[in-house]
N, CA, C and O atoms as CSV, one atom per row, in Angstrom:
chain,resi,resn,atom,element,x,y,z
A,1,GLY,N,N,68.828,-118.266,64.498
A,1,GLY,CA,C,68.533,-118.627,63.156
A,1,GLY,C,C,69.686,-118.357,62.227
A,1,GLY,O,O,70.834,-118.705,62.503
A,2,ASP,N,N,69.359,-117.737,61.133
A,2,ASP,CA,C,70.327,-117.481,60.075
A,2,ASP,C,C,71.144,-116.217,60.300
A,2,ASP,O,O,71.985,-115.883,59.465
A,3,VAL,N,N,70.926,-115.511,61.394
A,3,VAL,CA,C,71.652,-114.267,61.660
A,3,VAL,C,C,73.151,-114.522,61.695
A,3,VAL,O,O,73.929,-113.691,61.227
A,4,ALA,N,N,73.562,-115.644,62.236
A,4,ALA,CA,C,74.993,-115.966,62.323
A,4,ALA,C,C,75.640,-116.081,60.951
A,4,ALA,O,O,76.859,-115.957,60.831
A,5,LEU,N,N,74.849,-116.314,59.924
A,5,LEU,CA,C,75.378,-116.451,58.567
A,5,LEU,C,C,75.551,-115.111,57.858
A,5,LEU,O,O,76.146,-115.056,56.782
A,6,LEU,N,N,75.043,-114.040,58.444
A,6,LEU,CA,C,75.152,-112.714,57.827
A,6,LEU,C,C,76.583,-112.197,57.915
A,6,LEU,O,O,77.346,-112.613,58.788
A,7,PRO,N,N,76.946,-111.285,57.006
A,7,PRO,CA,C,78.277,-110.677,57.081
A,7,PRO,C,C,78.471,-109.963,58.419
A,7,PRO,O,O,77.518,-109.432,58.990
A,8,ALA,N,N,79.696,-109.955,58.909
A,8,ALA,CA,C,80.002,-109.351,60.209
A,8,ALA,C,C,79.556,-107.897,60.276
A,8,ALA,O,O,79.057,-107.461,61.314
A,9,GLU,N,N,79.722,-107.133,59.197
A,9,GLU,CA,C,79.350,-105.716,59.240
A,9,GLU,C,C,77.858,-105.541,59.505
A,9,GLU,O,O,77.457,-104.548,60.112
A,10,ALA,N,N,77.039,-106.472,59.068
A,10,ALA,CA,C,75.606,-106.394,59.361
A,10,ALA,C,C,75.332,-106.806,60.801
A,10,ALA,O,O,74.587,-106.125,61.507
A,11,ARG,N,N,75.918,-107.899,61.241
A,11,ARG,CA,C,75.676,-108.396,62.600
A,11,ARG,C,C,76.140,-107.420,63.668
A,11,ARG,O,O,75.506,-107.302,64.716
A,12,VAL,N,N,77.245,-106.717,63.415
A,12,VAL,CA,C,77.827,-105.829,64.416
A,12,VAL,C,C,77.098,-104.486,64.482
A,12,VAL,O,O,76.936,-103.921,65.564
A,13,HIS,N,N,76.662,-103.976,63.336
A,13,HIS,CA,C,76.147,-102.608,63.280
A,13,HIS,C,C,74.632,-102.488,63.245
A,13,HIS,O,O,74.107,-101.398,63.474
A,14,GLU,N,N,73.925,-103.551,62.972
A,14,GLU,CA,C,72.467,-103.483,62.889
A,14,GLU,C,C,71.845,-104.068,64.153
A,14,GLU,O,O,72.360,-105.044,64.697
A,15,PRO,N,N,70.746,-103.485,64.626
A,15,PRO,CA,C,70.067,-104.071,65.781
A,15,PRO,C,C,69.538,-105.465,65.427
A,15,PRO,O,O,69.119,-105.709,64.295
A,16,LEU,N,N,69.560,-106.361,66.390
A,16,LEU,CA,C,69.108,-107.729,66.149
A,16,LEU,C,C,67.684,-107.766,65.615
A,16,LEU,O,O,67.371,-108.587,64.753
A,17,VAL,N,N,66.817,-106.893,66.113
A,17,VAL,CA,C,65.429,-106.880,65.653
A,17,VAL,C,C,65.331,-106.574,64.155
A,17,VAL,O,O,64.373,-106.987,63.501
A,18,ALA,N,N,66.314,-105.853,63.612
A,18,ALA,CA,C,66.323,-105.554,62.180
A,18,ALA,C,C,66.783,-106.742,61.354
A,18,ALA,O,O,66.531,-106.801,60.150
A,19,LEU,N,N,67.450,-107.679,61.988
A,19,LEU,CA,C,68.020,-108.811,61.262
A,19,LEU,C,C,67.254,-110.105,61.468
A,19,LEU,O,O,67.263,-110.972,60.594
A,20,ASP,N,N,66.595,-110.251,62.601
A,20,ASP,CA,C,65.907,-111.498,62.922
A,20,ASP,C,C,64.429,-111.222,63.123
A,20,ASP,O,O,64.010,-110.750,64.180
A,21,GLY,N,N,63.652,-111.517,62.110
A,21,GLY,CA,C,62.220,-111.244,62.154
A,21,GLY,C,C,61.380,-112.454,62.479
A,21,GLY,O,O,60.209,-112.513,62.103
A,22,GLY,N,N,61.951,-113.421,63.172
A,22,GLY,CA,C,61.190,-114.615,63.518
A,22,GLY,C,C,61.312,-115.679,62.447
A,22,GLY,O,O,62.139,-115.574,61.541
A,23,GLY,N,N,60.489,-116.698,62.556
A,23,GLY,CA,C,60.564,-117.852,61.667
A,23,GLY,C,C,60.473,-117.521,60.192
A,23,GLY,O,O,61.209,-118.089,59.385
A,24,ASP,N,N,59.581,-116.611,59.827
A,24,ASP,CA,C,59.431,-116.257,58.410
A,24,ASP,C,C,59.961,-114.867,58.093
A,24,ASP,O,O,59.846,-114.402,56.959
A,25,GLY,N,N,60.543,-114.195,59.093
A,25,GLY,CA,C,61.123,-112.874,58.871
A,25,GLY,C,C,60.136,-111.724,58.928
A,25,GLY,O,O,60.513,-110.580,58.673
A,26,LEU,N,N,58.881,-111.998,59.254
A,26,LEU,CA,C,57.860,-110.957,59.179
A,26,LEU,C,C,57.282,-110.542,60.538
A,26,LEU,O,O,56.260,-109.857,60.585
A,27,ASP,N,N,57.915,-110.942,61.629
A,27,ASP,CA,C,57.385,-110.607,62.958
A,27,ASP,C,C,57.269,-109.102,63.185
A,27,ASP,O,O,56.250,-108.632,63.691
A,28,VAL,N,N,58.287,-108.351,62.821
A,28,VAL,CA,C,58.248,-106.895,63.014
A,28,VAL,C,C,57.161,-106.283,62.137
A,28,VAL,O,O,56.438,-105.389,62.578
A,29,LEU,N,N,57.041,-106.759,60.899
A,29,LEU,CA,C,56.001,-106.246,60.008
A,29,LEU,C,C,54.617,-106.504,60.601
A,29,LEU,O,O,53.737,-105.648,60.507
A,30,ARG,N,N,54.419,-107.651,61.196
A,30,ARG,CA,C,53.123,-107.947,61.815
A,30,ARG,C,C,52.804,-106.953,62.935
A,30,ARG,O,O,51.664,-106.506,63.061
A,31,ARG,N,N,53.794,-106.611,63.736
A,31,ARG,CA,C,53.568,-105.643,64.822
A,31,ARG,C,C,53.256,-104.257,64.258
A,31,ARG,O,O,52.353,-103.573,64.740
A,32,VAL,N,N,54.002,-103.849,63.242
A,32,VAL,CA,C,53.765,-102.536,62.621
A,32,VAL,C,C,52.388,-102.508,61.963
A,32,VAL,O,O,51.640,-101.544,62.125
A,33,ALA,N,N,52.054,-103.560,61.226
A,33,ALA,CA,C,50.770,-103.615,60.517
A,33,ALA,C,C,49.592,-103.571,61.485
A,33,ALA,O,O,48.571,-102.949,61.194
A,34,ALA,N,N,49.729,-104.221,62.621
A,34,ALA,CA,C,48.644,-104.236,63.602
A,34,ALA,C,C,48.350,-102.839,64.142
A,34,ALA,O,O,47.202,-102.529,64.460
A,35,GLU,N,N,49.372,-101.998,64.248
A,35,GLU,CA,C,49.210,-100.647,64.789
A,35,GLU,C,C,48.949,-99.592,63.714
A,35,GLU,O,O,48.406,-98.529,64.015
A,36,ALA,N,N,49.324,-99.868,62.484
A,36,ALA,CA,C,49.264,-98.860,61.415
A,36,ALA,C,C,47.897,-98.195,61.263
A,36,ALA,O,O,47.853,-96.974,61.117
A,37,PRO,N,N,46.786,-98.920,61.289
A,37,PRO,CA,C,45.492,-98.236,61.129
A,37,PRO,C,C,45.207,-97.207,62.219
A,37,PRO,O,O,44.392,-96.307,62.015
A,38,ARG,N,N,45.857,-97.321,63.361
A,38,ARG,CA,C,45.651,-96.358,64.453
A,38,ARG,C,C,46.393,-95.050,64.218
A,38,ARG,O,O,45.930,-93.994,64.648
A,39,TRP,N,N,47.550,-95.104,63.534
A,39,TRP,CA,C,48.329,-93.876,63.371
A,39,TRP,C,C,48.400,-93.354,61.951
A,39,TRP,O,O,48.925,-92.263,61.727
A,40,LEU,N,N,47.887,-94.100,60.984
A,40,LEU,CA,C,47.815,-93.567,59.622
A,40,LEU,C,C,46.552,-92.717,59.479
A,40,LEU,O,O,45.487,-93.081,59.979
A,41,ALA,N,N,46.682,-91.596,58.801
A,41,ALA,CA,C,45.506,-90.800,58.465
A,41,ALA,C,C,44.754,-91.511,57.342
A,41,ALA,O,O,45.371,-92.244,56.569
A,42,PRO,N,N,43.439,-91.317,57.231
A,42,PRO,CA,C,42.719,-91.903,56.099
A,42,PRO,C,C,43.382,-91.486,54.783
A,42,PRO,O,O,43.625,-90.302,54.548
A,43,GLY,N,N,43.665,-92.456,53.944
A,43,GLY,CA,C,44.370,-92.201,52.689
A,43,GLY,C,C,45.879,-92.228,52.839
A,43,GLY,O,O,46.600,-92.154,51.844
A,44,GLY,N,N,46.376,-92.336,54.088
A,44,GLY,CA,C,47.816,-92.378,54.345
A,44,GLY,C,C,48.401,-93.741,54.021
A,44,GLY,O,O,47.694,-94.749,54.025
A,45,SER,N,N,49.693,-93.764,53.740
A,45,SER,CA,C,50.350,-95.004,53.322
A,45,SER,C,C,51.564,-95.336,54.170
A,45,SER,O,O,52.250,-94.458,54.695
A,46,LEU,N,N,51.802,-96.617,54.284
A,46,LEU,CA,C,52.978,-97.193,54.916
A,46,LEU,C,C,53.764,-97.879,53.810
A,46,LEU,O,O,53.208,-98.697,53.077
A,47,LEU,N,N,55.052,-97.557,53.676
A,47,LEU,CA,C,55.901,-98.193,52.669
A,47,LEU,C,C,56.928,-99.059,53.367
A,47,LEU,O,O,57.556,-98.636,54.338
A,48,VAL,N,N,57.098,-100.278,52.866
A,48,VAL,CA,C,57.997,-101.245,53.471
A,48,VAL,C,C,58.832,-101.890,52.377
A,48,VAL,O,O,58.297,-102.385,51.385
A,49,GLU,N,N,60.142,-101.881,52.563
A,49,GLU,CA,C,61.002,-102.616,51.638
A,49,GLU,C,C,60.960,-104.085,52.038
A,49,GLU,O,O,61.066,-104.413,53.220
A,50,THR,N,N,60.806,-104.956,51.067
A,50,THR,CA,C,60.733,-106.385,51.332
A,50,THR,C,C,61.472,-107.130,50.233
A,50,THR,O,O,61.971,-106.519,49.287
A,51,SER,N,N,61.540,-108.425,50.355
A,51,SER,CA,C,62.146,-109.213,49.282
A,51,SER,C,C,61.051,-109.617,48.305
A,51,SER,O,O,59.880,-109.713,48.673
A,52,GLU,N,N,61.438,-109.851,47.071
A,52,GLU,CA,C,60.464,-110.261,46.063
A,52,GLU,C,C,59.773,-111.558,46.474
A,52,GLU,O,O,58.578,-111.734,46.236
A,53,ARG,N,N,60.526,-112.461,47.087
A,53,ARG,CA,C,59.920,-113.752,47.429
A,53,ARG,C,C,58.963,-113.661,48.614
A,53,ARG,O,O,58.117,-114.539,48.783
A,54,GLN,N,N,59.078,-112.614,49.442
A,54,GLN,CA,C,58.157,-112.446,50.570
A,54,GLN,C,C,57.054,-111.429,50.297
A,54,GLN,O,O,56.204,-111.201,51.158
A,55,ALA,N,N,57.051,-110.822,49.134
A,55,ALA,CA,C,56.124,-109.722,48.858
A,55,ALA,C,C,54.662,-110.130,49.016
A,55,ALA,O,O,53.891,-109.392,49.629
A,56,ASP,N,N,54.263,-111.272,48.489
A,56,ASP,CA,C,52.862,-111.683,48.580
A,56,ASP,C,C,52.447,-111.954,50.023
A,56,ASP,O,O,51.363,-111.552,50.446
A,57,THR,N,N,53.300,-112.629,50.770
A,57,THR,CA,C,52.991,-112.909,52.173
A,57,THR,C,C,52.930,-111.615,52.969
A,57,THR,O,O,52.029,-111.431,53.787
A,58,ALA,N,N,53.889,-110.712,52.734
A,58,ALA,CA,C,53.911,-109.427,53.435
A,58,ALA,C,C,52.673,-108.602,53.083
A,58,ALA,O,O,52.103,-107.938,53.949
A,59,ALA,N,N,52.259,-108.641,51.823
A,59,ALA,CA,C,51.047,-107.924,51.416
A,59,ALA,C,C,49.833,-108.473,52.158
A,59,ALA,O,O,48.942,-107.715,52.543
A,60,GLY,N,N,49.797,-109.777,52.357
A,60,GLY,CA,C,48.707,-110.383,53.118
A,60,GLY,C,C,48.671,-109.904,54.557
A,60,GLY,O,O,47.596,-109.712,55.124
A,61,VAL,N,N,49.844,-109.708,55.151
A,61,VAL,CA,C,49.926,-109.197,56.526
A,61,VAL,C,C,49.302,-107.803,56.595
A,61,VAL,O,O,48.517,-107.518,57.500
A,62,LEU,N,N,49.649,-106.935,55.641
A,62,LEU,CA,C,49.085,-105.581,55.644
A,62,LEU,C,C,47.589,-105.612,55.345
A,62,LEU,O,O,46.817,-104.876,55.960
A,63,ALA,N,N,47.182,-106.454,54.411
A,63,ALA,CA,C,45.760,-106.558,54.067
A,63,ALA,C,C,44.941,-107.045,55.263
A,63,ALA,O,O,43.820,-106.582,55.478
A,64,ASP,N,N,45.491,-107.966,56.033
A,64,ASP,CA,C,44.795,-108.463,57.225
A,64,ASP,C,C,44.561,-107.360,58.249
A,64,ASP,O,O,43.681,-107.480,59.102
A,65,SER,N,N,45.342,-106.287,58.171
A,65,SER,CA,C,45.177,-105.147,59.077
A,65,SER,C,C,44.260,-104.081,58.496
A,65,SER,O,O,44.096,-103.012,59.085
A,66,GLY,N,N,43.662,-104.365,57.346
A,66,GLY,CA,C,42.723,-103.427,56.742
A,66,GLY,C,C,43.331,-102.453,55.761
A,66,GLY,O,O,42.665,-101.508,55.339
A,67,LEU,N,N,44.594,-102.663,55.382
A,67,LEU,CA,C,45.239,-101.769,54.428
A,67,LEU,C,C,45.081,-102.310,53.013
A,67,LEU,O,O,45.061,-103.522,52.795
A,68,VAL,N,N,44.970,-101.403,52.066
A,68,VAL,CA,C,44.931,-101.762,50.646
A,68,VAL,C,C,46.378,-101.813,50.176
A,68,VAL,O,O,47.127,-100.856,50.369
A,69,THR,N,N,46.774,-102.919,49.562
A,69,THR,CA,C,48.195,-103.120,49.265
A,69,THR,C,C,48.525,-103.019,47.785
A,69,THR,O,O,47.690,-103.243,46.908
A,70,ARG,N,N,49.779,-102.673,47.553
A,70,ARG,CA,C,50.344,-102.644,46.198
A,70,ARG,C,C,51.817,-102.995,46.322
A,70,ARG,O,O,52.495,-102.553,47.249
A,71,VAL,N,N,52.307,-103.796,45.380
A,71,VAL,CA,C,53.719,-104.178,45.359
A,71,VAL,C,C,54.352,-103.581,44.114
A,71,VAL,O,O,53.838,-103.745,43.008
A,72,ASP,N,N,55.465,-102.889,44.297
A,72,ASP,CA,C,56.227,-102.326,43.181
A,72,ASP,C,C,57.641,-102.873,43.234
A,72,ASP,O,O,58.241,-102.962,44.306
A,73,SER,N,N,58.173,-103.240,42.071
A,73,SER,CA,C,59.534,-103.779,42.000
A,73,SER,C,C,60.346,-103.025,40.973
A,73,SER,O,O,59.821,-102.546,39.968
A,74,CYS,N,N,61.644,-102.926,41.242
A,74,CYS,CA,C,62.601,-102.349,40.305
A,74,CYS,C,C,63.701,-103.385,40.120
A,74,CYS,O,O,64.566,-103.545,40.981
A,75,GLU,N,N,63.665,-104.082,39.001
A,75,GLU,CA,C,64.654,-105.130,38.755
A,75,GLU,C,C,66.063,-104.563,38.675
A,75,GLU,O,O,67.018,-105.216,39.095
A,76,GLU,N,N,66.201,-103.356,38.142
A,76,GLU,CA,C,67.516,-102.733,38.005
A,76,GLU,C,C,68.194,-102.539,39.363
A,76,GLU,O,O,69.413,-102.666,39.478
A,77,ARG,N,N,67.398,-102.231,40.385
A,77,ARG,CA,C,67.946,-101.993,41.731
A,77,ARG,C,C,67.710,-103.180,42.670
A,77,ARG,O,O,68.048,-103.118,43.853
A,78,TYR,N,N,67.135,-104.251,42.142
A,78,TYR,CA,C,66.807,-105.423,42.969
A,78,TYR,C,C,66.013,-105.003,44.201
A,78,TYR,O,O,66.302,-105.433,45.318
A,79,ALA,N,N,65.013,-104.162,43.982
A,79,ALA,CA,C,64.243,-103.613,45.094
A,79,ALA,C,C,62.760,-103.928,44.926
A,79,ALA,O,O,62.217,-103.867,43.824
A,80,THR,N,N,62.127,-104.260,46.028
A,80,THR,CA,C,60.689,-104.488,46.063
A,80,THR,C,C,60.128,-103.690,47.226
A,80,THR,O,O,60.601,-103.805,48.357
A,81,VAL,N,N,59.116,-102.878,46.940
A,81,VAL,CA,C,58.496,-102.041,47.958
A,81,VAL,C,C,57.011,-102.385,48.033
A,81,VAL,O,O,56.320,-102.472,47.018
A,82,LEU,N,N,56.551,-102.574,49.242
A,82,LEU,CA,C,55.154,-102.863,49.518
A,82,LEU,C,C,54.523,-101.603,50.090
A,82,LEU,O,O,55.044,-101.020,51.041
A,83,THR,N,N,53.411,-101.186,49.517
A,83,THR,CA,C,52.671,-100.029,50.016
A,83,THR,C,C,51.349,-100.510,50.586
A,83,THR,O,O,50.609,-101.246,49.933
A,84,GLY,N,N,51.063,-100.094,51.793
A,84,GLY,CA,C,49.767,-100.367,52.417
A,84,GLY,C,C,49.097,-99.042,52.702
A,84,GLY,O,O,49.656,-98.199,53.404
A,85,THR,N,N,47.904,-98.849,52.166
A,85,THR,CA,C,47.196,-97.579,52.306
A,85,THR,C,C,45.913,-97.777,53.100
A,85,THR,O,O,45.127,-98.684,52.825
A,86,LEU,N,N,45.718,-96.914,54.087
A,86,LEU,CA,C,44.483,-96.938,54.852
A,86,LEU,C,C,43.400,-96.300,53.995
A,86,LEU,O,O,43.560,-95.161,53.556
A,87,PRO,N,N,42.302,-97.008,53.747
A,87,PRO,CA,C,41.258,-96.424,52.892
A,87,PRO,C,C,40.778,-95.082,53.438
A,87,PRO,O,O,40.682,-94.883,54.649
A,88,ALA,N,N,40.481,-94.169,52.517
A,88,ALA,CA,C,39.946,-92.859,52.901
A,88,ALA,C,C,38.528,-93.049,53.425
A,88,ALA,O,O,37.797,-93.933,52.978
A,89,ARG,N,N,38.165,-92.226,54.357
A,89,ARG,CA,C,36.791,-92.283,54.870
A,89,ARG,C,C,35.835,-91.852,53.775
A,89,ARG,O,O,36.115,-90.933,53.006
A,90,ARG,N,N,34.725,-92.519,53.721
A,90,ARG,CA,C,33.707,-92.142,52.732
A,90,ARG,C,C,32.880,-90.981,53.279
A,90,ARG,O,O,32.546,-90.935,54.462
A,91,ALA,N,N,32.564,-90.060,52.398
A,91,ALA,CA,C,31.715,-88.938,52.799
A,91,ALA,C,C,30.301,-89.459,53.040
A,91,ALA,O,O,29.805,-90.311,52.303
A,92,ARG,N,N,29.676,-88.946,54.061
A,92,ARG,CA,C,28.301,-89.358,54.351
A,92,ARG,C,C,27.349,-88.652,53.406
A,92,ARG,O,O,27.522,-87.477,53.082
A,93,THR,N,N,26.350,-89.384,52.976
A,93,THR,CA,C,25.337,-88.782,52.109
A,93,THR,C,C,24.064,-88.578,52.916
A,93,THR,O,O,23.757,-89.348,53.826
A,94,ALA,N,N,23.331,-87.529,52.567
A,94,ALA,CA,C,22.106,-87.201,53.316
A,94,ALA,C,C,20.959,-88.070,52.905
A,94,ALA,O,O,19.857,-87.928,53.434
């Protein structure tokens, strides 16, 4: 794909899996999201840096795995972070 268009310093020093996430760039996120509910504690969160243009799609991936999502952006740093939180267990009532 587009990996060949990346700067040489990225292609040489980063693992291919970090640079090529499949057709839409979210293959690795899908694998992580599928497993996250198994290893997150109730109320625990997974934070993922993403691009602003992929934030909604990425949030959908986490939501499909049962996580509650939130997107935060910092325009000054050109950064977008997606948080997926495993809902806390509800206390049982008598």
